[in-house]
C-alpha positions in Angstrom: -6.8 -18.6 7.1 -3.6 -20.4 8.0 -1.5 -22.0 5.3 1.6 -24.2 5.2 5.0 -22.4 5.7 6.0 -20.9 2.3 9.6 -22.3 2.6 8.1 -25.8 3.2 5.9 -25.4 0.1 8.8 -24.2 -1.9 11.0 -27.2 -1.0 8.2 -29.6 -1.6 7.2 -28.2 -5.0 10.7 -27.8 -6.4 11.9 -31.2 -5.2 9.0 -33.4 -6.3 7.6 -31.6 -9.3 8.8 -32.1 -12.9 10.7 -29.2 -14.6 8.6 -26.1 -14.6 8.1 -24.3 -17.9 6.5 -21.2 -16.5 8.1 -17.7 -16.5 11.2 -16.4 -14.8 10.1 -13.6 -12.6 12.1 -10.8 -11.0 10.9 -9.0 -7.9 12.3 -5.7 -6.7 12.1 -4.8 -3.0 12.1 -8.6 -2.4 13.8 -8.5 1.1 10.8 -7.1 3.1 7.2 -6.3 3.2 5.0 -7.2 0.2 8.1 -8.0 -1.8 9.2 -10.7 0.6 5.7 -12.2 0.7 5.4 -12.3 -3.0 8.8 -13.8 -3.5 7.9 -16.6 -1.1 4.6 -17.2 -2.9 6.2 -17.3 -6.3 9.0 -19.7 -5.4 6.3 -22.0 -4.0 4.2 -21.9 -7.2 4.2 -24.8 -9.7 3.6 -22.2 -12.5 6.8 -20.2 -11.9 10.1 -21.5 -13.2 12.5 -19.2 -11.3 12.4 -16.1 -9.1 15.1 -13.4 -9.2 15.1 -11.3 -6.0 16.5 -7.8 -6.1 17.0 -5.5 -3.1 19.6 -3.5 -1.2 20.0 -6.4 1.2 19.5 -10.1 1.1 16.2 -11.5 2.2 15.3 -14.8 3.9 14.0 -16.7 0.8 16.8 -19.1 0.0 15.1 -20.5 -3.0 15.3 -17.2 -4.9 18.3 -16.0 -6.9 19.5 -12.9 -5.1 21.1 -9.7 -6.5 22.0 -6.9 -4.1 21.7 -3.4 -5.6 19.7 -0.2 -5.6 16.9 -0.3 -8.2 18.1 3.2 -9.4 21.4 1.6 -10.6 21.4 1.1 -14.4 23.3 -2.1 -13.7 20.0 -3.7 -12.9 19.4 -4.3 -16.6 22.1 -7.0 -16.6 20.4 -8.7 -13.6 17.1 -8.8 -15.4 18.4 -10.7 -18.4 16.5 -13.9 -18.8 13.5 -12.7 -16.9 10.1 -12.9 -18.5 8.4 -10.5 -16.1 9.4 -8.0 -13.4 7.3 -7.0 -10.4 8.5 -3.7 -9.1 7.8 -3.3 -5.4 10.8 -1.2 -4.4 8.6 1.9 -3.6 9.0 3.9 -0.4 5.7 5.2 1.1 7.0 5.4 4.6 5.3 8.2 6.6 8.7 9.2 8.1 10.7 9.5 4.9 11.6 13.0 3.7 9.1 13.9 1.0 11.6 15.1 -1.6 13.9 12.1 -1.0 11.0 9.7 -1.2 9.8 11.1 -4.5 13.2 11.1 -6.0 13.7 7.4 -5.1 10.2 6.3 -6.2 10.2 8.1 -9.6 13.8 7.4 -10.5 13.6 3.8 -9.4 10.5 3.2 -11.5 12.0 4.9 -14.5 15.2 2.8 -14.2 13.3 -0.5 -13.8 11.1 0.2 -16.9 14.1 1.2 -19.0 16.2 -1.7 -17.8 13.4 -4.2 -18.4 13.0 -3.1 -21.9 16.8 -3.2 -22.5 17.0 -6.7 -21.0 14.2 -8.0 -23.3 11.7 -8.5 -20.4 8.1 -9.0 -21.8 6.1 -7.6 -18.9 6.5 -5.2 -15.9 4.0 -5.2 -13.1 3.8 -2.0 -11.0 1.9 -1.6 -7.8 0.3 1.8 -6.9 -3.0 2.2 -5.0 -6.7 2.7 -5.6 -6.0 6.1 -4.0 -5.0 7.3 -7.4 -8.8 7.5 -8.3 -9.2 10.2 -5.7 -11.6 10.3 -2.8 -14.5 12.5 -3.9 -18.1 13.0 -2.9 -19.4 12.2 -6.4 -17.4 9.0 -6.9 -19.5 6.0 -8.1 -19.8 3.1 -5.8 -17.9 1.1 -6.9 -15.4 2.6 -9.3 -14.5 0.7 -12.5 -10.9 0.3 -13.4 -11.4 2.7 -16.3 -12.6 5.5 -14.0 -10.6 8.7 -14.4 -7.7 9.2 -12.0 -8.8 12.3 -10.2 -6.5 12.2 -7.2 -4.2 15.2 -6.4 -0.8 15.2 -4.8 -2.1 16.4 -1.5 -2.1 13.0 0.3 0.9 11.0 1.5 2.7 9.5 -1.4 -0.2 9.9 -3.9 1.8 12.4 -6.0 4.5 9.7 -6.4 1.9 7.1 -7.3 0.3 9.3 -10.0 3.8 9.8 -11.5 4.3 6.0 -11.5 1.0 5.7 -13.3 2.1 8.2 -15.9 5.4 6.3 -16.4 3.3 3.1 -16.8 1.2 4.7 -19.6 4.3 6.1 -21.4 6.5 3.0 -21.2 4.8 0.8 -23.9 5.1 3.7 -26.4 8.7 4.4 -25.5 9.6 0.7 -25.5 7.5 -1.2 -28.1 7.1 -4.8 -27.0 7.1 -4.0 -23.3 3.7 -4.7 -21.6 2.9 -2.9 -18.3 0.3 -4.0 -15.8 -0.7 -1.7 -12.9 -2.2 -3.2 -9.8 -4.2 -0.8 -7.5 -5.0 -2.2 -4.0 -7.6 -0.7 -1.7 -6.6 0.1 2.0 -3.7 -2.3 2.4 -3.6 -4.3 5.6 -1.1 -6.9 6.9 2.0 -5.6 8.5 1.5 -2.1 6.9 1.8 1.3 8.5 0.0 4.1 6.6 -2.1 7.1 7.4 -5.2 5.0 6.8 -4.2 2.2 9.1 -3.2 4.7 11.8 -6.8 6.0 11.6 -7.8 3.0 13.6 -5.2 3.6 16.3 -7.0 6.8 17.5 -9.0 6.9 20.7 -12.0 8.0 18.5 -12.7 7.6 14.8 -12.7 11.1 13.3 -15.8 11.7 11.1 -16.0 15.0 9.2 -19.5 16.4 9.3 -21.4 16.0 6.0 -18.9 13.4 4.7 -19.8 9.9 3.3 -17.0 7.4 4.2 -17.0 4.0 2.6 -14.3 1.5 3.7 -12.8 -1.2 1.5 -9.8 -3.1 2.5 -7.2 -5.3 0.8 -5.2 -8.0 2.7 -1.6 -8.3 1.6 -2.2 -12.0 0.9 -4.9 -11.1 -1.6 -2.6 -8.4 -3.2 0.1 -11.0 -3.7 -2.4 -13.4 -5.3 -3.5 -10.6 -7.7 0.2 -9.8 -8.5 0.7 -13.5 -9.3 -2.3 -13.4 -11.7 -0.7 -10.4 -13.4 2.7 -12.1 -13.7 1.1 -15.2 -15.2 -0.9 -12.9 -17.7 -4.2 -14.2 -16.4 -5.2 -10.5 -16.1 -3.6 -7.4 -17.6 -4.0 -3.7 -17.9 -5.1 -1.7 -14.9 -6.2 -4.0 -12.1 -8.0 -2.8 -9.0 -7.9 -5.2 -6.1 -9.7 -5.4 -2.8 -12.3 -7.2 -0.7 -15.8 -7.6 -2.2 -18.0 -4.7 -1.4 -17.4 -2.1 1.4 -18.3 -1.1 4.9 -20.2 2.1 5.9 -18.8 4.2 8.7 -21.5 3.0 11.1 -20.6 -0.6 10.4 -16.9 0.1 11.0 -17.8 1.8 14.3 -20.0 -1.2 15.4 -17.4 -3.8 14.4 -14.4 -1.9 15.9 -16.2 -0.7 19.1 -14.5 2.6 18.7 -16.8 5.6 19.0 -16.7 8.5 16.6 -15.8 12.1 17.0 -17.6 14.4 14.5 -16.1 17.7 13.6 -17.0 20.4 11.1 -14.9 20.2 7.9 -13.2 23.5 8.4 -12.1 22.6 11.9 -10.8 19.1 11.0 -9.0 20.1 7.8 -7.6 23.3 9.3 -6.2 21.5 12.4 -4.7 18.8 10.3 -3.1 21.3 7.9 -1.6 23.4 10.8 -0.3 20.4 12.7 1.4 19.0 9.6 2.8 22.4 8.6 4.6 22.8 11.9 5.9 19.2 11.7 3.9 17.7 14.5 2.1 15.1 12.4 3.3 13.0 9.4 0.0 13.2 7.5 -0.9 16.1 5.4 -4.6 17.4 5.4 -5.1 15.6 2.1 -5.0 12.2 3.8 -8.3 13.2 5.5 -10.2 13.1 2.2 -9.7 9.3 2.1 -11.6 9.0 5.4 -14.3 11.3 4.2 -15.4 10.2 0.7 -15.6 6.8 -1.1 -12.9 5.4 -3.3 -14.2 1.8 -3.5 -13.2 -0.3 -6.5 -15.0 -3.1 -8.3 -12.1 -5.3 -9.2 -14.1 -6.5 -12.3 -11.1 -7.3 -14.5 -9.6 -9.7 -11.9 -13.0 -11.1 -11.2 -13.6 -11.7 -14.9 -10.2 -13.6 -15.0 -11.4 -15.9 -12.2 -9.6 -14.3 -9.3 -11.5 -13.9 -6.0 -10.4 -12.3 -2.7 -9.9 -14.8 0.2 -10.6 -12.2 2.8 -13.7 -10.2 3.6 -13.7 -6.5 4.7 -14.9 -7.7 8.1 -12.0 -10.1 8.5 -9.4 -7.6 7.4 -10.7 -5.0 9.7 -10.5 -7.5 12.6 -6.9 -8.3 11.7 -6.1 -4.6 11.5 -7.6 -3.9 14.9 -5.5 -6.7 16.3 -2.3 -5.3 14.7 -2.8 -1.8 16.1 -3.9 -2.9 19.5 -1.8 -1.0 22.1 -0.8 1.8 19.7 -2.0 5.3 20.3 -2.3 7.8 17.5 -3.9 11.3 17.4 -4.1 13.2 14.2 -1.7 10.7 12.6 1.0 11.1 15.3 1.9 8.2 17.5 1.8 9.0 21.2 3.4 7.4 24.2 1.1 5.7 26.7 1.1 8.7 29.1 0.1 11.2 26.4 -2.5 8.8 25.0 -4.1 8.5 28.4 -4.3 12.2 28.7 -5.7 12.6 25.2 -8.4 10.0 25.9 -9.4 11.6 29.2 -9.5 15.1 27.6 -12.1 14.0 25.1 -12.0 13.5 21.3 -12.1 17.1 20.1 -9.4 18.1 22.6 -7.4 15.1 21.5 -7.3 16.3 17.9 -6.8 20.0 18.5 -4.6 19.6 21.6 -1.8 17.5 20.0 0.4 20.6 19.7 -0.1 21.4 23.4 0.9 17.8 24.3 4.1 18.2 22.3 4.9 21.6 23.7 4.5 20.2 27.2 6.8 17.3 26.4 9.4 19.7 25.0 9.3 21.8 28.1 9.7 18.8 30.3 12.8 17.7 28.4 14.3 21.2 28.7 13.7 21.2 32.4 15.3 17.8 32.7 
């Protein structure tokens, strides 16, 4: 899976190749995370003429042309002039961000980028949401097609924001004739990410809700960046679902991870998750549990028809995820210190879930005594 250093590839390609006639691409959120990875990938591509990197701080990719500003600033329109495509990745889905502030940033930022792109004469905007927008439901087909109805609700972390971004994507071509919008929807994203779904694998036991039918499909960030590049180059367009081929059943996940399950009645699991989130002890609302209960696997047929294939399998991505989270301890979505994690493991799986509040109360009393 190793590949040459992106900076080396960028230098080699731009110093020895003839003048590139491909598109000029702007990337928002380019200084970190997926934005940084995509920026490095694009500057190393023989099919990309130039990369404009936009963020609130300068990133490490020296080959890109940097502009430092907030994506909600209308001045971004001037920075996008000359770009053929924009990939908007300045979206905040951090578990620790205040919900209202996160929504205001995500929605306003997307609105501004779409309007600015149209004003600057940009031909295409690529947005990145998640396959979570399809919703996790017991009657979902396996797999879902890209055209499947978006049946998610706003009850899970950030999903309300993503649904609003999807709505803006549908409206933009009507409001701005000539502007094309592509939406990329990855499965469970892995590779330096921290979400309610990756934290599921930091628990001492894998919570399984009785009567549920989980199906796990992952997407490595490298494959996501590859799919975004396809969208930028107009090799695929429209709504694009992206993930590993196929999926893993819960039993396969348990066998591969070596983590045993804890099975709880639906009312107990959902009730406990809702109470702990309501009193501020866990970052994940009860709605996140649905995505560990029911399938939301996608086919990725449009990308496949365009010739794209994932480089990672579900088994490989799960192995990388388990390596990333090794040493972290999470119960009900809340990260614990080592001492609390040991106590939670010794207490048993059910007590670990339902006893999180007691652990926190004990810690608070200890601090007051100190």
